[in-house]
N, C-alpha and C positions, 0 to 999 in steps of 0.2 A: 493377623491370620487365624481363624478359624477353621477348627474341622466340620465338614460337612456331613449328609447324613450318612455316606458311606465311611466319613474316618478320615477322608483327605483334606487336607488343607487347601484352604482358598484363598487366593489371594485379591480378593473384592477392596478388601480395605486399601490397598496398595495401587492398584489401578485406579479407586474413586479418586486417589489423593493426587493423582499425575492426572486424572481427567481435569479435576479443579483446577491445576496451575496452567494447564495448557487452555483450558476455557477462560481463565483472567486474562491471559495474556498469550496468545498463541505465537508469535515472534519471539519473546523471550524463553519459550523453555525447549529445550530440545536435550534429552537425556546424556549426551556425548559432550556439546559443546557449552553449555551452560551448567550443566549438574545441577539441576532443580532449583539454582536461583532465578527469582523473581527480580524483573526492573523495576526500578522507580522512576518516576518524572524528576526532572530535576527542579530546583525552586526559582522563579522565574528572577530573571532578572529587569528591575525596573528600568534599567537604561537603554534596552534594547527595545525596538520598534515590533509588536507582534507579528507584523508579515516581512520583516528583514529575513534576508537569506544568513543562513550560516557561513562564518567564515573557517578558514582552516585554522587558525587560532582556537577558535570555538570547540572543534572537533579534539583538540589535545586534551581539552579539558571534561570531556561529556561522559566519558565512563562507563556505566551499565545503565544510562537514563534512555528514555524515549523521547522524541522532539514534543518541543510546547511550543514550536511557530510553524507556519505553515498552513496550506490550505486544508480542511478538515475533509477525510473523506467521507462520504454520507454512508456508507453501508458498515465499514468498521470502527467509524468513529475515531480513527487516528490521525494525528497530525503526518503530512507527508512534506518531509524535508525538502527544503530548497536550498541552495548552496552558492554563494559568490563566485566561488573558485570554479563552478562548471561553466563552460564556453557553448555559445550554441553549437558550434562544431562539435565538441564533445558529446552534446546533449545530444544531437543527431545521430550519433556513433551509436550512443548508448540503446537509443529507440531502434535503429535499424538491429542490433544485436538481439533487443528482446521480440521483434517481430521473428528474426530468424530462429526464434527459440534457444538462443545462445543465454540464459538468463544467467548462469554461473559465471559466464564471462563478463556479461552486463556489471555483475556485480563487483568481480574484481577490479573491473576498469574504473567504476564510479569511486571505489575506495581508493585508487590510486590519484584519481582525477582530485577528489576532494579530501580524502585523510578521515572520512568519516569512520564508523564503527560498523562491523557486518549486520548487525541488525536493524541500522538505519539503511544500510546500502540495499539489503532484502526488502525492505517496507517502500523503498522509492521504486527499486525494478519491478516488483509486485505491480504497483501503481501506474507503472511508466512514469512517474514524476509528477503525476496530474490526479488530482481529486474525485475526476470523473468516474466512478466507479464502475464496474461492470455489475449489473442488474437494477440499475437506476435508469430510470425511463424519462423522458420528457413528452409532454402533448402534442399532436400534428397540430401547426399552426392552421391548418385548412377545417379538418374536421373534429380536432379536439380530442382524437381516441390516441392510448400511448402509444408511441413508438418503440421499435426493437431495441435500441440504444439512444442514451440521451444528444447522441452526436450522429444520429441518422438524418439523412438528408431525403429519404423517400420512405411514403407511408404505407403497409401493407393494405389498409382498410380503404382509403379514398384513390390509392396509386397515383397519389401527389407526387412530383418530383421536382426539388428546388434547389440542385446541385448550381445552378447558375442562378442568383437571386434575382436578377435582372429580369430573368423569363422564364418562372416554374411551368413546368408541363404537366398534363394528365397522361400515365404510361398507360399504354394497352388498349 
């Protein structure tokens, strides 16, 4: 802390150190829960396949690490954990909670289903368990211009609709 031109103490150093911690890992840092600790990636286990989902036994030994397996989000460059113990019915329920904007409940239920740490559950809920993040797009298969989202089935430029791949149609 240094005095500014009026003799008041500024907190620029304090805030800049906090901002850099958040910029390095936005999920790991929360002043009330993590107390400024940064999370480290665990050492890779040579006996586990890269795409294999995490088991409940692995969740017991995770600690403060981030996932090292699972699809990588193209926007935030983090692995989205996949869980062996998450049944399709549980996953469907979680996605419905996310659509209803009940993300805290979805995070709590994911933790109870899988035994994962809260940081992993937040990461999973933020991405809805998929790596196709918000802000990424795909080209239209008909005109080549970017679609609004990567999973869009209509083009705003050429007005093509291919919800039914067998019979695409032009809107308007």
